[in-house]
C-alpha positions, 0 to 999 in steps of 0.5 A: 732240078736233080739237086732238089730231088736228091735233097728231098729223099726221105731220111737224107741229111740235107746239110750232109748232102751240101757238105758232101757236094762241096767236098766233091767239087773241091776234089774236081777243082784242080782238074777243071783249073788245069783245063782253064790254065791250059786253054788260057795258055794256048797261043794257037787258040788265043794268039797274042791274048794268051796268058803270059809266062808269069800267069801260067806259072802262077796257074800251074802252081795253084793246080799243084797246090790244090792237088797236094791239098786234095791228097792230104784231105783224102789221106786224112779222111782215109785215116779217120783224122777228119771230122 
């Protein structure tokens, strides 16, 4: 409902709003993924069903990679290198 209301604001470019929304979701993705990896790795929470070591390493690697890519995107935007 909120998204529909925001898009209906007069003079707002709806495509720009969609792109901006996706940009923000991409910035928050490593934070959310870190919580997911942390919870999936918890032996106290999941017992024998917790993620194995190789999957934890892969998950934390993905978190790190996404973090680096987000920093690069932010730097490119701040320097005016992005479209």
